[in-house]
Backbone as JSON Lines, residues from 0, in Angstrom:
{"i":0,"aa":"M","n":[0.85,-1.17,0.0],"ca":[0.0,0.0,0.0],"c":[0.9,1.24,0.0]}
{"i":1,"aa":"K","n":[0.65,2.16,-0.9],"ca":[1.45,3.37,-1.03],"c":[1.07,4.38,0.05]}
{"i":2,"aa":"K","n":[2.08,4.96,0.68],"ca":[1.83,5.94,1.73],"c":[1.44,7.28,1.1]}
{"i":3,"aa":"N","n":[0.48,7.96,1.74],"ca":[0.08,9.27,1.26],"c":[0.0,10.3,2.4]}
{"i":4,"aa":"E","n":[0.64,9.98,3.52],"ca":[0.68,10.9,4.66],"c":[2.13,11.21,5.01]}
{"i":5,"aa":"G","n":[2.41,12.49,5.21],"ca":[3.73,12.91,5.63],"c":[3.93,12.68,7.12]}
{"i":6,"aa":"S","n":[5.16,12.94,7.58],"ca":[5.49,12.67,8.98],"c":[4.72,13.58,9.94]}
{"i":7,"aa":"V","n":[4.54,14.85,9.59],"ca":[3.78,15.75,10.45],"c":[2.32,15.3,10.52]}
{"i":8,"aa":"D","n":[1.77,14.94,9.39],"ca":[0.38,14.46,9.32],"c":[0.2,13.22,10.19]}
{"i":9,"aa":"R","n":[1.13,12.29,10.09],"ca":[1.05,11.05,10.87],"c":[1.17,11.32,12.37]}
{"i":10,"aa":"T","n":[2.06,12.25,12.73],"ca":[2.24,12.59,14.14],"c":[0.97,13.21,14.71]}
{"i":11,"aa":"M","n":[0.39,14.13,13.97],"ca":[-0.84,14.8,14.43],"c":[-1.99,13.8,14.56]}
{"i":12,"aa":"R","n":[-2.09,12.89,13.63],"ca":[-3.14,11.86,13.71],"c":[-2.92,10.95,14.9]}
{"i":13,"aa":"G","n":[-1.67,10.6,15.15],"ca":[-1.36,9.74,16.3],"c":[-1.7,10.41,17.61]}
{"i":14,"aa":"L","n":[-1.3,11.67,17.75],"ca":[-1.63,12.42,18.97],"c":[-3.13,12.6,19.13]}
{"i":15,"aa":"G","n":[-3.8,12.93,18.03],"ca":[-5.26,13.08,18.08],"c":[-5.95,11.78,18.45]}
{"i":16,"aa":"G","n":[-5.44,10.67,17.92],"ca":[-6.02,9.37,18.25],"c":[-5.85,9.01,19.71]}
{"i":17,"aa":"V","n":[-4.68,9.31,20.26],"ca":[-4.45,9.02,21.67],"c":[-5.35,9.9,22.54]}
{"i":18,"aa":"I","n":[-5.43,11.18,22.22],"ca":[-6.27,12.1,23.0],"c":[-7.74,11.69,22.92]}
{"i":19,"aa":"L","n":[-8.21,11.4,21.72],"ca":[-9.61,10.96,21.59],"c":[-9.85,9.64,22.29]}
{"i":20,"aa":"G","n":[-8.86,8.75,22.27],"ca":[-9.0,7.48,22.97],"c":[-9.18,7.68,24.47]}
{"i":21,"aa":"V","n":[-8.39,8.58,25.03],"ca":[-8.5,8.87,26.47],"c":[-9.86,9.49,26.78]}
{"i":22,"aa":"V","n":[-10.3,10.42,25.93],"ca":[-11.61,11.06,26.15],"c":[-12.73,10.03,26.02]}
{"i":23,"aa":"G","n":[-12.64,9.18,24.99],"ca":[-13.66,8.15,24.79],"c":[-13.75,7.18,25.96]}
{"i":24,"aa":"I","n":[-12.61,6.79,26.49],"ca":[-12.59,5.87,27.62],"c":[-13.14,6.55,28.88]}
{"i":25,"aa":"S","n":[-12.78,7.83,29.07],"ca":[-13.26,8.54,30.26],"c":[-14.77,8.77,30.19]}
{"i":26,"aa":"L","n":[-15.32,8.93,28.99],"ca":[-16.77,9.07,28.84],"c":[-17.48,7.72,28.98]}
{"i":27,"aa":"G","n":[-16.78,6.69,28.68],"ca":[-17.36,5.34,28.74],"c":[-17.68,4.86,27.34]}
{"i":28,"aa":"I","n":[-17.04,3.8,26.94],"ca":[-17.22,3.25,25.59],"c":[-18.66,2.75,25.39]}
{"i":29,"aa":"T","n":[-19.35,2.44,26.48],"ca":[-20.71,1.93,26.35],"c":[-21.72,3.03,26.02]}
{"i":30,"aa":"T","n":[-21.34,4.3,26.2],"ca":[-22.24,5.39,25.82],"c":[-22.08,5.66,24.33]}
{"i":31,"aa":"L","n":[-23.09,6.23,23.72],"ca":[-23.05,6.5,22.27],"c":[-21.92,7.46,21.93]}
{"i":32,"aa":"V","n":[-21.81,8.55,22.67],"ca":[-20.77,9.54,22.39],"c":[-19.39,8.93,22.61]}
{"i":33,"aa":"G","n":[-19.22,8.17,23.67],"ca":[-17.95,7.52,23.95],"c":[-17.57,6.53,22.85]}
{"i":34,"aa":"A","n":[-18.56,5.79,22.34],"ca":[-18.3,4.83,21.27],"c":[-17.9,5.53,19.98]}
{"i":35,"aa":"I","n":[-18.57,6.61,19.64],"ca":[-18.24,7.36,18.42],"c":[-16.83,7.94,18.52]}
{"i":36,"aa":"I","n":[-16.51,8.52,19.67],"ca":[-15.18,9.07,19.88],"c":[-14.13,7.95,19.85]}
{"i":37,"aa":"G","n":[-14.45,6.8,20.4],"ca":[-13.54,5.66,20.38],"c":[-13.27,5.16,18.97]}
{"i":38,"aa":"I","n":[-14.3,5.11,18.15],"ca":[-14.14,4.69,16.76],"c":[-13.27,5.68,15.99]}
{"i":39,"aa":"A","n":[-13.5,6.98,16.22],"ca":[-12.68,8.01,15.57],"c":[-11.22,7.87,16.0]}
{"i":40,"aa":"A","n":[-10.99,7.56,17.27],"ca":[-9.63,7.38,17.77],"c":[-8.94,6.21,17.09]}
{"i":41,"aa":"V","n":[-9.65,5.11,16.94],"ca":[-9.08,3.92,16.29],"c":[-8.74,4.23,14.83]}
{"i":42,"aa":"I","n":[-9.62,4.93,14.13],"ca":[-9.37,5.28,12.73],"c":[-8.13,6.16,12.62]}
{"i":43,"aa":"L","n":[-8.02,7.15,13.49],"ca":[-6.85,8.03,13.46],"c":[-5.56,7.26,13.74]}
{"i":44,"aa":"L","n":[-5.6,6.37,14.71],"ca":[-4.41,5.6,15.05],"c":[-4.01,4.64,13.93]}
{"i":45,"aa":"V","n":[-4.98,4.0,13.31],"ca":[-4.67,3.07,12.22],"c":[-4.07,3.8,11.03]}
{"i":46,"aa":"T","n":[-4.66,4.95,10.66],"ca":[-4.12,5.7,9.52],"c":[-2.74,6.27,9.85]}
{"i":47,"aa":"A","n":[-2.51,6.63,11.11],"ca":[-1.19,7.13,11.5],"c":[-0.15,6.01,11.43]}
{"i":48,"aa":"L","n":[-0.5,4.82,11.85],"ca":[0.45,3.71,11.84],"c":[0.74,3.2,10.43]}
{"i":49,"aa":"T","n":[-0.27,3.19,9.57],"ca":[-0.07,2.68,8.21],"c":[0.48,3.73,7.26]}
{"i":50,"aa":"G","n":[0.23,5.02,7.56],"ca":[0.68,6.09,6.67],"c":[-0.18,6.23,5.44]}
{"i":51,"aa":"N","n":[-1.34,5.63,5.46],"ca":[-2.24,5.69,4.31],"c":[-3.63,6.08,4.77]}
{"i":52,"aa":"C","n":[-4.2,7.1,4.12],"ca":[-5.55,7.56,4.43],"c":[-6.44,7.35,3.2]}
{"i":53,"aa":"P","n":[-7.47,6.52,3.3],"ca":[-8.36,6.3,2.16],"c":[-9.05,7.57,1.66]}
{"i":54,"aa":"M","n":[-9.36,8.49,2.57],"ca":[-10.0,9.74,2.15],"c":[-9.02,10.6,1.33]}
{"i":55,"aa":"Y","n":[-7.75,10.58,1.69],"ca":[-6.75,11.31,0.91],"c":[-6.69,10.74,-0.5]}
{"i":56,"aa":"K","n":[-6.72,9.42,-0.61],"ca":[-6.67,8.79,-1.93],"c":[-7.89,9.17,-2.76]}
{"i":57,"aa":"L","n":[-9.05,9.2,-2.11],"ca":[-10.29,9.54,-2.8],"c":[-10.23,10.95,-3.38]}
{"i":58,"aa":"F","n":[-9.65,11.89,-2.61],"ca":[-9.59,13.28,-3.05],"c":[-8.27,13.65,-3.73]}
{"i":59,"aa":"G","n":[-7.38,12.71,-3.88],"ca":[-6.12,12.95,-4.57],"c":[-5.12,13.77,-3.77]}
{"i":60,"aa":"I","n":[-5.19,13.7,-2.45],"ca":[-4.28,14.45,-1.58],"c":[-3.1,13.56,-1.21]}
{"i":61,"aa":"N","n":[-1.91,14.15,-1.21],"ca":[-0.71,13.4,-0.82],"c":[0.21,14.35,-0.07]}
{"i":62,"aa":"T","n":[0.42,14.11,1.22],"ca":[1.31,14.95,2.02],"c":[2.65,14.28,2.27]}
{"i":63,"aa":"C","n":[2.87,13.12,1.68],"ca":[4.11,12.38,1.87],"c":[5.11,12.81,0.79]}
{"i":64,"aa":"K","n":[6.19,13.42,1.23],"ca":[7.2,13.9,0.27],"c":[8.0,12.76,-0.33]}
{"i":65,"aa":"L","n":[8.17,11.67,0.42],"ca":[8.98,10.55,-0.06],"c":[8.34,9.83,-1.23]}
{"i":66,"aa":"S","n":[7.02,9.7,-1.25],"ca":[6.37,8.96,-2.34],"c":[6.37,9.76,-3.63]}
{"i":67,"aa":"N","n":[6.59,11.07,-3.55],"ca":[6.62,11.9,-4.75],"c":[7.97,11.86,-5.45]}
{"i":68,"aa":"S","n":[9.02,11.48,-4.72],"ca":[10.35,11.44,-5.32],"c":[10.59,10.07,-5.95]}
{"i":69,"aa":"K","n":[11.47,10.05,-6.93],"ca":[11.77,8.79,-7.61],"c":[12.78,8.0,-6.81]}
{"i":70,"aa":"S","n":[12.68,6.69,-6.91],"ca":[13.62,5.82,-6.22],"c":[14.98,5.9,-6.91]}
{"i":71,"aa":"P","n":[16.05,5.51,-6.22],"ca":[17.38,5.54,-6.84],"c":[17.45,4.69,-8.11]}
{"i":72,"aa":"K","n":[16.72,3.58,-8.16],"ca":[16.72,2.74,-9.37],"c":[16.1,3.48,-10.55]}
{"i":73,"aa":"E","n":[15.01,4.24,-10.29],"ca":[14.36,4.98,-11.36],"c":[15.25,6.12,-11.86]}
{"i":74,"aa":"K","n":[16.01,6.75,-10.96],"ca":[16.92,7.81,-11.34],"c":[18.06,7.26,-12.19]}
{"i":75,"aa":"A","n":[18.53,6.05,-11.88],"ca":[19.65,5.45,-12.6],"c":[19.26,5.05,-14.01]}
{"i":76,"aa":"K","n":[17.98,4.79,-14.26],"ca":[17.52,4.37,-15.6],"c":[17.64,5.51,-16.59]}
{"i":77,"aa":"K","n":[17.55,6.74,-16.15],"ca":[17.6,7.89,-17.08],"c":[18.96,8.26,-17.44]}
């Protein structure tokens, strides 16, 4: 899977996921609001860990600078 999130984006998602996770747990996962916040936290953490956001792909957004550059093998071919 190709990464489409930069390091700052991934860090912010990770921090947001942790914060939302703490808030969701403190509200109680069994409550509707706590469950929704918990789900949002899991989504943020998964996208931060994988470096890939399906919504970014849908809208053609790419904040990862590394995926935009060519690999050393591609540079050597030219």
